C-alpha positions in Angstrom: 5.2 117.2 96.4 6.6 115.0 99.1 10.4 115.3 98.9 13.0 113.1 100.8 16.4 114.6 101.2 19.2 112.2 102.1 22.8 113.0 103.2 25.5 111.4 105.3 26.1 114.6 107.3 23.7 116.8 109.2 23.9 118.6 112.5 25.6 118.1 114.9 28.1 117.7 112.0 28.3 121.0 110.1 29.9 120.9 106.6 29.2 122.4 103.2 26.8 119.6 102.1 24.9 119.6 105.4 24.4 123.3 104.9 23.0 122.6 101.4 20.5 120.1 102.8 19.3 122.4 105.5 18.8 125.3 103.1 17.0 123.0 100.6 14.7 121.9 103.4 14.2 125.5 104.6 13.3 127.0 101.3 11.2 124.0 100.1 9.0 124.1 103.2 9.0 127.8 104.0 8.6 129.3 100.6 7.4 126.6 98.2 5.1 124.8 100.7 6.4 121.4 99.9 6.5 118.5 102.4 10.1 117.5 103.3 11.7 114.7 105.3 15.5 114.5 105.8 17.1 111.1 106.4 20.6 111.1 107.9 22.9 108.8 110.1 22.2 109.2 113.8 24.7 110.8 116.2 24.6 110.1 120.0 24.4 113.8 120.7 22.2 114.7 117.8 19.0 116.8 118.3 16.6 116.1 115.4 13.7 118.2 116.5 12.9 121.8 116.0 13.5 121.9 112.2 10.7 123.1 109.9 10.7 119.6 108.4 10.9 116.1 109.8 14.3 114.5 110.4 14.5 110.7 110.5 17.9 109.6 111.8 18.9 106.0 111.3 21.5 103.8 113.1 25.2 104.4 112.5 28.5 103.2 113.8 31.5 105.2 115.1 34.2 106.0 112.5 34.8 109.5 113.8 38.5 108.9 114.7 39.3 108.1 111.2 37.1 110.2 109.0 37.3 113.7 110.6 34.3 113.3 113.0 31.9 111.5 110.7 29.9 108.4 111.5 28.9 105.8 108.9 25.2 105.1 108.6 23.6 101.7 108.1 21.4 102.0 104.9 19.8 98.6 105.6 17.9 100.0 108.6 14.5 98.4 108.0 12.5 100.5 110.4 13.7 103.9 109.1 13.4 102.8 105.5 9.8 101.9 106.2 9.2 105.3 107.9 10.6 107.1 104.8 8.5 104.9 102.5 5.4 105.6 104.5 5.9 109.3 103.7 5.2 108.3 100.0 7.8 110.5 98.4 7.4 111.9 94.9 11.1 112.8 94.7 14.1 111.3 96.5 17.2 113.6 96.5 20.4 112.2 97.8 23.5 114.3 98.3 26.1 111.5 99.0 27.1 108.5 96.9 27.6 106.2 99.9 25.1 105.1 102.5 22.6 107.8 101.5 22.6 106.6 97.9 22.1 103.0 98.9 19.2 104.0 101.1 17.7 106.0 98.2 17.8 103.0 96.0 16.1 100.8 98.5 13.5 103.5 99.1 12.9 103.8 95.3 12.4 100.0 95.2 9.7 100.4 97.8 8.0 103.5 96.4 8.9 103.9 92.7 9.9 107.6 93.3 12.7 108.9 91.1 16.2 109.6 92.5 18.1 112.8 92.0 21.8 112.7 93.0 23.9 115.8 93.5 27.7 115.5 93.2 29.1 118.1 95.6 32.6 117.1 96.4 35.6 115.2 95.0 34.9 112.1 97.0 37.9 110.3 95.6 40.1 112.7 97.6 38.2 111.9 100.8 38.4 108.2 100.2 42.2 108.3 99.5 42.7 110.3 102.7 40.8 107.7 104.7 42.1 104.5 103.3 45.1 105.4 101.1 45.7 104.4 97.5 45.2 100.9 96.2 42.6 98.2 96.2 40.2 99.6 98.8 40.1 103.0 97.2 39.5 101.6 93.7 36.7 99.3 94.9 35.0 102.0 96.9 35.1 104.4 94.0 33.8 101.8 91.6 30.9 101.1 94.0 30.0 104.7 94.5 30.1 105.4 90.7 27.7 102.5 90.2 25.4 104.0 92.8 25.5 107.3 91.0 24.8 105.7 87.6 21.8 103.9 89.1 20.1 107.3 89.9 17.5 108.7 87.5 19.1 112.1 87.2 22.5 113.4 88.2 23.3 117.1 89.1 26.7 118.6 89.6 27.4 121.9 91.3 29.8 123.1 88.6 31.2 122.1 85.2 34.5 121.2 87.0 32.6 118.9 89.3 31.1 117.1 86.3 34.6 116.7 84.7 35.9 115.2 88.0 33.0 112.8 88.1 33.7 111.7 84.5 37.4 111.1 85.4 36.2 108.6 88.0 34.4 106.5 85.4 30.9 108.0 85.4 29.5 107.8 81.8 26.0 109.2 82.2 24.5 112.6 81.6 24.4 115.4 84.2 22.9 118.8 84.8 24.8 121.8 86.4 22.7 122.9 89.4 24.3 125.8 91.3 24.3 126.0 95.0 23.4 129.3 96.7 24.4 131.1 99.9 22.4 132.0 102.9 24.1 135.4 103.3 21.8 138.3 102.2 23.2 140.6 99.6 24.9 143.6 101.3 27.6 144.5 103.7 27.2 143.8 107.5 26.4 146.5 109.9 29.5 148.6 110.8 28.8 148.3 114.5 28.9 144.5 114.3 32.0 144.6 112.2 33.8 146.6 114.9 32.5 144.4 117.7 33.6 141.2 115.9 37.1 142.4 115.0 37.9 144.7 118.0 40.3 142.2 119.7 42.6 142.0 116.7 45.3 144.3 115.3 43.7 145.5 112.0 45.0 149.0 111.2 43.1 151.1 108.7 44.8 151.2 105.4 46.6 147.9 105.8 45.1 145.2 103.5 43.2 142.4 105.2 43.3 139.0 103.4 40.7 136.5 104.6 40.3 132.7 104.4 37.2 131.0 105.8 36.7 127.2 105.9 38.2 124.0 107.1 41.9 124.3 107.8 43.0 121.4 105.6 46.1 121.6 103.5 44.3 120.4 100.4 42.4 123.7 100.4 45.6 125.5 99.5 46.7 126.6 102.9 50.5 126.0 102.3 50.2 128.3 99.2 48.7 131.1 101.4 51.3 130.8 104.2 54.2 130.6 101.7 52.8 133.7 99.9 52.6 135.6 103.2 56.2 134.7 103.9 57.2 136.3 100.6 55.1 139.4 101.4 56.8 139.7 104.8 60.3 139.3 103.3 59.4 142.2 100.9 58.6 144.4 103.9 54.9 144.6 102.9 52.5 145.2 105.7 49.3 143.1 105.7 47.0 141.1 107.9 46.0 137.5 106.9 43.0 136.1 108.9 42.1 132.4 109.0 38.6 131.7 110.3 37.9 128.0 110.9 39.3 124.9 112.4 40.7 121.7 111.0 43.3 118.9 111.3 46.1 121.0 109.7 45.7 124.2 111.8 48.5 123.4 114.2 50.9 122.5 111.5 50.2 125.8 109.6 50.6 127.8 112.8 53.9 126.3 113.5 55.1 127.0 110.0 54.2 130.7 110.5 56.3 130.7 113.7 59.2 129.0 111.9 59.1 131.7 109.2 59.3 134.4 111.9 56.0 136.1 111.0 53.9 137.7 113.8 51.1 135.3 114.8 47.9 135.6 116.8 46.1 132.4 117.7 42.7 132.3 119.6 42.8 129.5 122.1 39.9 129.1 124.6 38.8 132.7 124.1 42.3 134.1 124.8 44.6 135.4 122.1 48.2 134.0 122.2 50.7 136.3 120.6 53.9 135.3 118.9 56.1 138.3 117.9 57.7 138.2 114.5 61.4 138.5 113.6 62.8 141.9 113.1 62.3 143.2 109.6 59.4 140.8 108.9 56.3 142.8 108.4 52.7 141.5 108.4 50.7 139.5 110.9 48.7 136.2 110.6 45.7 135.6 112.7 43.9 132.3 113.4 40.5 133.0 115.0 39.3 129.4 115.3 35.9 128.2 114.2 33.1 130.7 113.9 29.5 129.4 113.7 27.7 132.7 114.0 26.7 133.6 110.5 26.4 137.3 111.2 30.0 137.4 112.6 31.1 135.6 109.4 29.4 138.3 107.4 31.3 140.8 109.6 34.6 139.3 108.7 33.8 139.3 105.0 32.8 142.9 105.3 36.0 143.9 107.1 38.4 142.1 104.7 39.8 143.6 101.5 40.3 140.3 99.6 39.1 136.7 100.1 41.9 134.2 99.3 40.8 130.7 98.3 43.6 128.8 96.4 41.7 125.5 96.5 41.4 123.1 93.5 39.7 120.6 95.7 36.4 122.4 96.1 33.8 121.8 93.4 31.8 124.9 94.0 33.3 127.2 96.6 30.2 128.5 98.4 32.5 130.6 100.6 33.5 132.6 97.4 29.8 133.4 96.9 29.4 134.3 100.6 32.3 136.7 100.2 30.6 138.2 97.1 27.4 138.7 99.0 29.3 141.1 101.2 31.0 142.9 98.4 34.3 141.0 98.8 36.3 139.8 95.7 38.3 136.6 95.8 41.7 135.4 94.7 41.3 132.0 93.0 43.2 129.4 91.0 42.8 129.7 87.2 40.7 126.9 85.9 39.5 125.8 89.4 35.8 125.0 90.0 35.6 127.9 92.4 36.8 130.3 89.6 33.9 129.4 87.3 32.1 132.6 86.3 34.9 134.8 87.6 36.6 137.3 85.2 40.1 138.4 86.2 40.4 141.9 87.5 36.6 142.5 87.2 34.8 140.3 89.7 37.8 138.4 91.1 41.5 137.8 90.7 43.0 134.7 89.2 46.5 133.2 89.8 48.5 130.1 89.1 48.5 127.4 91.7 51.7 128.5 93.5 52.7 130.9 96.3 54.9 133.1 94.0 51.9 133.9 91.8 49.7 134.7 94.8 52.4 136.9 96.4 53.1 138.9 93.2 49.4 139.6 92.8 48.9 140.6 96.4 52.0 142.9 96.4 50.4 144.8 93.5 46.7 144.6 94.4 47.2 145.3 98.1 48.4 148.8 97.2 45.1 149.9 95.7 42.3 149.2 98.1 39.8 151.3 96.2 40.2 149.0 93.2 39.7 145.9 95.4 36.4 147.5 96.6 35.3 147.9 92.9 36.1 144.2 92.3 34.1 143.2 95.3 31.1 145.3 94.1 31.2 143.5 90.7 31.4 140.2 92.5 28.2 141.1 94.5 26.4 142.1 91.3 27.6 139.2 89.0 28.4 136.0 90.9 26.2 136.1 94.0 23.3 133.7 94.1 20.9 133.2 97.0 19.6 129.9 98.2 16.1 131.1 97.4 17.0 131.4 93.7 19.0 128.2 93.7 16.3 126.1 95.3 13.6 127.6 93.1 15.6 126.4 90.1 16.0 123.0 91.6 12.3 122.8 92.4 11.4 123.6 88.8 13.5 120.6 87.8 11.8 118.4 90.5 8.5 119.2 88.7 9.9 118.0 85.4 11.1 114.7 87.0 7.8 114.3 88.8 5.9 114.6 85.6 8.2 112.1 83.9 7.6 109.7 86.7 3.9 110.1 86.5 4.2 109.2 82.8 6.0 106.0 83.8 9.3 106.9 82.2 11.2 105.6 85.3 8.9 102.6 85.9 11.4 100.0 84.7 13.7 100.9 87.6 11.1 99.5 90.1 11.7 96.0 88.8 15.5 95.9 88.6 17.3 93.3 90.7 18.5 94.5 94.1 21.3 91.9 94.2 24.0 94.4 93.2 22.4 97.1 95.3 22.7 95.0 98.5 26.2 93.9 97.5 27.0 97.7 97.4 25.6 98.1 100.9 27.9 95.2 101.9 30.9 96.9 100.5 30.2 100.1 102.4 29.4 98.3 105.6 31.8 95.4 105.6 34.6 97.3 104.0 34.2 100.1 106.5 34.2 97.7 109.4 37.4 96.1 108.2 39.1 99.5 107.7 38.1 101.1 110.9 38.4 98.1 113.2 41.9 97.3 112.1 44.7 97.9 114.6 45.4 101.6 114.8 49.2 101.0 114.8 48.8 99.4 111.3 47.4 102.7 109.9 49.9 104.9 111.7 52.8 102.9 110.2 51.3 102.1 106.7 53.2 104.9 104.9 56.5 104.2 106.7 56.7 100.5 105.8 55.6 99.9 102.2 56.6 96.2 102.0 54.8 95.3 105.1 51.7 97.2 103.8 51.7 95.2 100.6 51.8 91.9 102.4 49.0 92.9 104.8 46.9 94.4 102.0 47.1 91.2 100.0 45.7 89.3 103.0 43.0 92.0 103.3 42.1 91.6 99.6 41.5 87.9 100.0 39.5 88.4 103.2 37.5 91.2 101.7 36.7 89.2 98.5 35.5 86.2 100.6 33.4 88.3 102.9 31.8 90.3 100.0 30.8 87.0 98.2 29.4 85.6 101.4 27.5 88.8 102.1 26.2 88.9 98.6 24.9 85.4 98.8 23.3 85.9 102.2 21.5 89.1 101.3 20.3 87.7 98.0 18.9 84.7 99.9 17.2 86.8 102.5 16.0 89.6 100.2 12.4 88.5 100.1 12.3 88.4 103.9 13.8 91.9 104.1 11.2 93.3 101.6 8.4 91.6 103.6 9.8 93.1 106.8 9.8 96.6 105.3 6.2 96.2 104.0 5.1 94.9 107.4 6.8 97.8 109.1 5.0 100.2 106.8 1.7 98.7 107.7 2.4 99.1 111.4 3.5 102.7 110.9 0.4 103.4 108.9 -1.8 101.8 111.6 0.0 103.9 114.4 -0.5 107.1 112.5 -4.3 106.4 112.1 -4.6 105.7 115.8 
């Protein structure tokens, strides 16, 4: 089969979904001998050669200052759509409901290939963080849900993810398709563990609690820091290690200092020490980001418990990575990350507050042998490799391909693209308005609500007018756009023959 994978993030941007796409591409090409092309927004410093599959990057514009380092792609890039269409895909798999999903729909219009969409993350949280609550958030969510409902099949990475998608207004069916991890099953070599952790104060017999991921408060970081404060006040000795970087790292580090807990922060390769107050045991360590996968395995091997009090994450790949190394996790009861976890067997479950975490750690941290047993059960029962995960997805691709060959998705080739291009307009025009607005407006928006309401009313009127004009213009020019793509495909085909 020819398979197109689309996502709004890809190296040089590294996040959980980019990691998913890279592993899908790796396993599909390397083990299943399928032909894969990845489509993603272009970054100025991006290097798109050297992968075991072709990467087609398409034009994007800079929104990195406002959306944590991400650029917004232009899904109406005729040349790149033509290149993807020339590949003649049998399956189009998009991993993002924004630009990538719009491009997938345009590509389906050109080729007739079915679209699979995977819902990875609670995008309503990301949207609210970028534009706040109100009109823009609701309109963007509505557009993205419409994009998702237009796909031929929807996958979610957990039951909790499916419930979240339903809460946003999605009414279709979905299939749970688990993600895997690229860590092999087994603990890292002891020599590597010692080398990776040698610069840090990690005494034998003192429990080590580990967090790996983006340092963002919505991942439960305040719960962790507050719990460590309670442990320190109870004269309990521990080490709590944060591996990762993020927008809230500095705030969390300052909170640790304010609480009087001993703190180590890696900055430019050097470790900056802050001594704790007298009588406050324990030490918190911020290592900064770590991109070396083997060193991450070493940290998971050295720790006694992985702590992940996030209700934001829909799957919690880091929990499975910890399990690969025989490390059990502390998770929030009912969270997506806790699916498949049984308390005190292959993990530990708490309420979503610092007191619950602290009480559990005060007890569990005194019996490291029991924590080792929990980690072994986690390795045996909740670990899943990317090879297994992608093989399962590939089996489903086959089902969709056969349905497509029988013409079960044929009606979608003839649907009007008027709303589709309107959706593209919302993404592009709306993003332009958001990110080209004066920076001072966004810095002060939460401090002056009345002013915000006045400005947003003006924005609503402008946005409505511009959407209607864009819809009219694109509907008028659609035949020309379609002809341009067809002509570009002919040129690409002619060049490949030459």
